[in-house]
MARFI-26753 format. One record per residue (C-alpha): residue number from 1; x, y negated, z; chain. Coordinates in steps of 0.1 Angstrom, whole numbers. Each point is the difference from the previous one (the first is absolute). Layout:
MARFI-26753
{NUM, {X, Y, Z}, "A"};
...
//
This chain:
MARFI-26753
{1, {0, 0, 0}, "A"};
{2, {12, -35, -8}, "A"};
{3, {7, -24, 29}, "A"};
{4, {-3, -37, 7}, "A"};
{5, {33, -14, 13}, "A"};
{6, {4, -33, 18}, "A"};
{7, {35, -14, 2}, "A"};
{8, {2, -31, 20}, "A"};
{9, {27, -24, 13}, "A"};
{10, {8, -35, 8}, "A"};
{11, {8, -26, -28}, "A"};
{12, {32, 8, -19}, "A"};
{13, {3, 36, 11}, "A"};
{14, {0, 13, -36}, "A"};
{15, {-36, 12, -5}, "A"};
{16, {-1, -11, -36}, "A"};
{17, {34, 14, -7}, "A"};
{18, {-11, 34, 13}, "A"};
{19, {-31, -2, -21}, "A"};
{20, {21, -6, -31}, "A"};
{21, {23, 28, 9}, "A"};
{22, {-30, 24, 3}, "A"};
{23, {-13, -12, -34}, "A"};
{24, {35, 5, -15}, "A"};
{25, {3, 35, 14}, "A"};
{26, {-34, 11, -14}, "A"};
{27, {7, -15, -34}, "A"};
{28, {35, 13, -2}, "A"};
{29, {-16, 35, 2}, "A"};
{30, {-25, -8, -27}, "A"};
{31, {-30, -8, 22}, "A"};
{32, {-22, -31, -4}, "A"};
{33, {-9, -22, 30}, "A"};
{34, {-24, -28, 5}, "A"};
{35, {14, -31, 18}, "A"};
{36, {-24, -25, 13}, "A"};
{37, {-2, -30, 23}, "A"};
{38, {-27, -24, 13}, "A"};
{39, {-3, -34, -17}, "A"};
{40, {2, -16, 35}, "A"};
{41, {37, 4, -4}, "A"};
{42, {5, -29, -24}, "A"};
{43, {37, -1, -1}, "A"};
{44, {16, 14, -32}, "A"};
{45, {-34, 4, -18}, "A"};
{46, {-5, 36, -12}, "A"};
{47, {36, 10, 8}, "A"};
{48, {15, 17, 31}, "A"};
{49, {34, -15, 9}, "A"};
{50, {24, 10, 26}, "A"};
{51, {25, -22, 19}, "A"};
{52, {29, 19, -15}, "A"};
{53, {-10, 0, -36}, "A"};
{54, {-21, 29, -14}, "A"};
{55, {-34, -10, -13}, "A"};
{56, {-30, 15, -18}, "A"};
{57, {-33, -10, -16}, "A"};
{58, {-30, 14, 17}, "A"};
{59, {-25, 22, -18}, "A"};
{60, {-27, -24, 13}, "A"};
{61, {-7, -25, 27}, "A"};
{62, {-33, -1, 18}, "A"};
{63, {-22, -22, 20}, "A"};
{64, {-22, 9, 30}, "A"};
{65, {-29, 9, -23}, "A"};
{66, {17, 28, -19}, "A"};
{67, {-9, 35, 8}, "A"};
{68, {35, 17, -1}, "A"};
{69, {-15, 35, -2}, "A"};
{70, {-19, -9, -32}, "A"};
{71, {29, -19, -15}, "A"};
{72, {24, 30, 5}, "A"};
{73, {-26, 26, -10}, "A"};
{74, {-8, -18, -32}, "A"};
{75, {35, -11, -12}, "A"};
{76, {26, 20, 20}, "A"};
{77, {-15, 34, 9}, "A"};
{78, {31, 18, -15}, "A"};
{79, {27, -17, 20}, "A"};
{80, {21, 19, 25}, "A"};
{81, {-2, -27, 27}, "A"};
{82, {-16, -34, 8}, "A"};
{83, {24, -26, 16}, "A"};
{84, {-15, -30, 17}, "A"};
{85, {21, -30, 10}, "A"};
{86, {-11, -27, 26}, "A"};
{87, {-26, 25, 13}, "A"};
{88, {-8, -22, 30}, "A"};
{89, {-22, -21, -24}, "A"};
{90, {-23, 29, -8}, "A"};
{91, {-35, -2, 13}, "A"};
{92, {-12, 28, 23}, "A"};
{93, {-21, 14, -29}, "A"};
{94, {30, 0, -23}, "A"};
{95, {21, 19, 26}, "A"};
{96, {-29, 25, 1}, "A"};
{97, {0, 2, -38}, "A"};
{98, {37, 9, 0}, "A"};
{99, {-9, 29, 23}, "A"};
{100, {-26, 11, -25}, "A"};
{101, {26, -1, -28}, "A"};
{102, {19, 27, 20}, "A"};
{103, {-31, 20, 8}, "A"};
{104, {-20, -1, -33}, "A"};
{105, {28, -5, -25}, "A"};
{106, {27, 19, 19}, "A"};
{107, {25, -28, -7}, "A"};
{108, {25, -10, 28}, "A"};
{109, {-2, -37, 10}, "A"};
{110, {29, -18, 16}, "A"};
{111, {-9, -34, 14}, "A"};
{112, {27, -24, 12}, "A"};
{113, {-7, -31, 21}, "A"};
{114, {1, -19, 33}, "A"};
{115, {-15, 14, 31}, "A"};
{116, {-6, -33, 18}, "A"};
{117, {-5, -36, -10}, "A"};
{118, {24, -28, 12}, "A"};
{119, {-19, -4, 32}, "A"};
{120, {6, 36, 8}, "A"};
{121, {-36, 9, -3}, "A"};
{122, {-13, 30, -20}, "A"};
{123, {-34, -16, -5}, "A"};
{124, {16, -24, -25}, "A"};
{125, {4, 27, -26}, "A"};
{126, {-30, 23, -4}, "A"};
{127, {18, 21, -26}, "A"};
{128, {29, 9, 23}, "A"};
{129, {-23, 6, 29}, "A"};
{130, {-21, 24, -20}, "A"};
{131, {30, 18, -15}, "A"};
{132, {14, 5, 36}, "A"};
{133, {-33, 16, 8}, "A"};
{134, {-4, 24, -30}, "A"};
{135, {33, 7, -16}, "A"};
{136, {13, 36, 0}, "A"};
{137, {35, -12, 5}, "A"};
{138, {13, -32, 16}, "A"};
{139, {36, -11, 1}, "A"};
{140, {18, -31, 11}, "A"};
{141, {27, -15, -23}, "A"};
{142, {25, -16, 23}, "A"};
{143, {20, -32, -2}, "A"};
{144, {21, -22, 23}, "A"};
{145, {-5, -34, 16}, "A"};
{146, {24, -29, -4}, "A"};
{147, {14, 10, 34}, "A"};
{148, {7, 35, -11}, "A"};
{149, {-28, 18, 19}, "A"};
{150, {-29, 19, -17}, "A"};
{151, {-24, -25, -15}, "A"};
{152, {-37, 8, 3}, "A"};
{153, {-16, -34, -2}, "A"};
{154, {-9, -21, -31}, "A"};
{155, {6, -36, 7}, "A"};
{156, {-10, -31, -20}, "A"};
{157, {23, -30, -5}, "A"};
{158, {-14, -31, -15}, "A"};
{159, {26, -25, -12}, "A"};
{160, {26, 19, 21}, "A"};
{161, {-22, -2, 31}, "A"};
{162, {-14, 30, 18}, "A"};
{163, {-39, -1, 1}, "A"};
{164, {-22, 24, 19}, "A"};
{165, {-34, -14, -12}, "A"};
{166, {-17, -3, -34}, "A"};
{167, {-18, 21, -26}, "A"};
{168, {9, 37, -4}, "A"};
{169, {10, -5, -36}, "A"};
{170, {23, -29, -10}, "A"};
{171, {22, 10, -28}, "A"};
{172, {9, -31, -20}, "A"};
{173, {-18, -33, 0}, "A"};
{174, {25, -18, -23}, "A"};
{175, {6, -28, 25}, "A"};
{176, {17, 17, 30}, "A"};
{177, {28, 25, 5}, "A"};
{178, {-17, 31, 13}, "A"};
{179, {22, 28, 12}, "A"};
{180, {-6, 32, 19}, "A"};
{181, {26, 17, 21}, "A"};
{182, {1, 33, 18}, "A"};
{183, {9, -5, 37}, "A"};
{184, {2, 21, 31}, "A"};
{185, {-25, -8, 28}, "A"};
{186, {27, -17, 21}, "A"};
{187, {9, -25, -28}, "A"};
{188, {-37, -6, -6}, "A"};
{189, {-4, -10, 36}, "A"};
{190, {31, -23, -2}, "A"};
{191, {-15, -17, -31}, "A"};
{192, {-34, -4, 17}, "A"};
{193, {16, -17, 30}, "A"};
{194, {18, -24, -24}, "A"};
{195, {-33, -6, -19}, "A"};
{196, {-18, -13, 31}, "A"};
//
């Protein structure tokens, strides 16, 4: 039976790089994959880019109204695997549709994304919350903080200043420098004290 996998990690841990490696491995062996991402992720348009260079066009980008089961069943039923980047932006229903792809189409689905929003709340990303509830296999992709410890927190910096409040999704407004950094809990607390 095919499985639904959720690979999560803090910003910059290499989630997209791992997704591209999985796609490469399948394709090198002659198998077709379907690579998708939500339109909520506006950076880079229809492309997946990594910080260290590799990139790839998606097979399709989708908004919150798209039924992913129907889209895959209609256009990609013969693929060996479905790979989803930025899976935190899925709706609850879309996460459930990924599960149905594994059950009814017998196609493995590997979803990569954040577990928590920058306020360290799971309620900010319904896709991630639902994947943590239903995925057959859940794995953390690790990275390190600027201090060298394990980073588990996604932190937002606006014009080089740490911010702990604001909308869940703030990718690029064209007027401010928006940056996300992976930090350990101790460094988050340090920045919070400096913020106040």
